C-alpha positions as CSV (number, residue, x, y, z in Angstrom):
1,M,34.0,62.1,54.2
2,D,30.7,59.9,55.8
3,L,31.1,58.2,59.1
4,V,30.8,54.7,58.3
5,Y,29.5,52.6,61.3
6,H,30.8,49.2,62.4
7,T,33.6,49.1,60.1
8,P,37.3,49.5,61.0
9,L,38.2,53.3,60.1
10,S,41.1,54.3,58.1
11,A,44.0,56.4,59.5
12,A,42.5,59.1,57.2
13,A,39.0,58.9,58.2
14,Q,40.0,58.8,61.8
15,R,42.0,62.1,61.2
16,H,39.2,63.5,59.4
17,H,36.7,62.8,62.3
18,G,38.7,64.7,65.0
19,L,41.1,61.8,66.4
20,A,44.4,63.3,67.4
21,E,46.4,60.4,66.3
22,P,45.2,57.4,64.5
23,Q,44.9,54.2,66.1
24,P,45.4,50.5,65.0
25,L,41.6,49.8,65.5
26,A,38.9,52.5,65.3
27,I,35.3,52.0,64.8
28,A,32.1,54.4,64.9
29,D,28.6,54.0,66.2
30,R,26.1,56.3,67.3
31,V,24.5,56.9,71.0
32,R,21.3,54.8,71.2
33,F,18.4,55.6,73.5
34,S,18.6,52.4,75.5
35,E,22.4,53.7,76.6
36,L,21.0,56.8,78.5
37,D,20.6,57.4,82.1
38,M,17.6,59.1,83.6
39,L,19.3,62.5,83.2
40,H,19.5,61.8,79.4
41,H,23.1,61.4,79.4
42,V,25.3,58.1,78.5
43,N,25.3,55.8,81.3
44,N,28.6,54.7,82.4
45,K,27.7,51.3,81.5
46,A,27.5,51.9,78.1
47,Y,30.9,53.1,77.8
48,L,32.3,49.8,79.3
49,S,30.0,48.2,76.9
50,W,31.8,50.2,74.1
51,F,35.2,49.6,75.3
52,E,34.7,45.7,75.6
53,T,33.0,45.4,72.5
54,L,36.0,47.0,70.5
55,R,38.4,45.1,72.9
56,V,36.9,41.6,71.6
57,T,36.9,43.0,68.1
58,Y,40.7,44.0,68.4
59,Y,41.4,40.4,69.8
60,N,39.5,38.6,67.2
61,Q,41.2,40.5,64.4
62,F,45.0,40.7,65.8
63,F,45.3,37.8,68.4
64,A,43.2,35.1,67.6
65,P,45.0,34.4,64.1
66,Y,48.0,33.2,66.4
67,F,45.9,30.7,68.2
68,R,44.0,28.8,65.5
69,E,45.9,25.5,66.2
70,G,45.3,23.9,69.5
71,P,43.3,25.0,72.7
72,K,42.2,28.5,72.7
73,P,43.7,31.0,75.6
74,R,41.2,32.7,77.6
75,N,41.6,36.5,77.7
76,V,41.0,37.8,81.1
77,V,40.6,41.6,82.2
78,R,42.7,41.9,85.2
79,N,42.0,45.5,86.0
80,A,40.7,48.4,84.1
81,N,41.0,52.2,84.7
82,I,38.0,54.4,83.2
83,H,38.4,58.3,82.9
84,Y,35.0,59.9,81.9
85,V,36.2,63.1,80.3
86,K,33.1,64.8,79.0
87,E,29.2,63.7,78.9
88,M,27.6,62.3,75.8
89,V,23.9,62.6,74.7
90,L,21.4,60.6,72.2
91,D,22.3,60.3,68.7
92,E,25.7,61.4,69.0
93,D,28.3,59.7,66.5
94,Y,31.5,58.4,68.2
95,I,34.4,56.4,67.6
96,T,35.9,53.7,69.9
97,T,39.6,53.1,69.5
98,A,42.2,50.5,70.6
99,K,45.7,49.7,71.0
100,V,48.2,47.9,72.9
101,V,50.7,49.8,74.3
102,S,53.0,47.5,76.3
103,F,53.3,43.6,76.7
104,R,54.9,41.3,79.0
105,R,55.1,37.5,78.5
106,T,51.3,36.5,79.3
107,S,49.8,40.1,79.8
108,Y,49.5,43.1,77.5
109,V,48.3,46.8,78.4
110,M,45.7,48.1,76.2
111,E,44.6,51.8,75.8
112,Q,41.2,52.6,74.6
113,Q,39.4,56.0,73.7
114,I,36.0,57.2,72.7
115,W,35.8,60.1,70.5
116,A,32.8,62.4,69.5
117,G,34.6,65.5,67.9
118,D,36.7,65.5,71.0
119,L,38.0,62.9,73.6
120,R,35.0,61.9,75.9
121,A,36.5,58.7,77.8
122,T,39.5,56.7,78.0
123,M,40.2,53.5,79.5
124,T,43.4,51.5,80.3
125,G,43.1,47.9,80.9
126,V,45.5,45.0,81.9
127,M,44.6,42.1,80.1
128,V,46.4,38.6,80.8
129,L,46.1,35.4,78.7
130,R,45.5,32.2,80.4
131,T,45.6,28.9,79.3
132,A,42.1,27.0,77.7
133,D,41.5,25.6,81.2
134,G,42.5,28.8,83.2
135,A,45.3,26.9,85.2
136,S,48.4,29.0,84.0
137,G,49.4,31.9,82.1
138,C,49.7,31.7,78.1
139,P,52.6,33.3,76.4
140,L,52.2,35.7,73.8
141,P,53.6,34.1,70.6
142,E,56.8,35.8,69.2
143,G,55.2,36.6,66.0
144,L,52.3,38.4,68.0
145,R,54.8,40.2,69.9
146,Q,56.6,41.7,67.0
147,D,53.3,42.4,65.3
148,L,52.4,44.5,68.5
149,I,55.3,46.4,68.5
150,A,55.2,46.9,64.5
151,R,51.4,48.0,64.4
152,D,50.8,49.6,67.6
153,G,54.0,50.8,68.6
154,A,54.1,48.6,72.0
155,V,56.6,48.1,74.4
156,A,58.0,44.8,75.5
157,E,58.5,45.1,79.2
158,G,60.1,42.9,81.9
């Protein structure tokens, strides 16, 4: 099975390319020269960019449809914890994944991974929805909450 870039991967494709457990969203790409540091390893900043790119894609695909009417909320990174597991080098294919593991009234916790045959990096981020003007929290709609439970296996907290 060929690895298709920039397109959501099916559960079967994710398993075929070495992911331990398929995720709700997984997209493949390849390491570019511009993402390397002076030692010819992927620069830490590149991992952040890969995580953010998929996080935004996840939001646009799964959250944005719930906010078509009215002002769009701000999706803010409150904090993120990144664990670099193993170095990456030029021309390696990789898959970035995302899923929501838990949520509260106006926030959610997203887990992301980068795989290149084996696990290379992880990130756990707390995301907060704010109103369009940023003045207060924006509640997750009930339909979205139910989708997070059904699709991602997310847990409602507090």
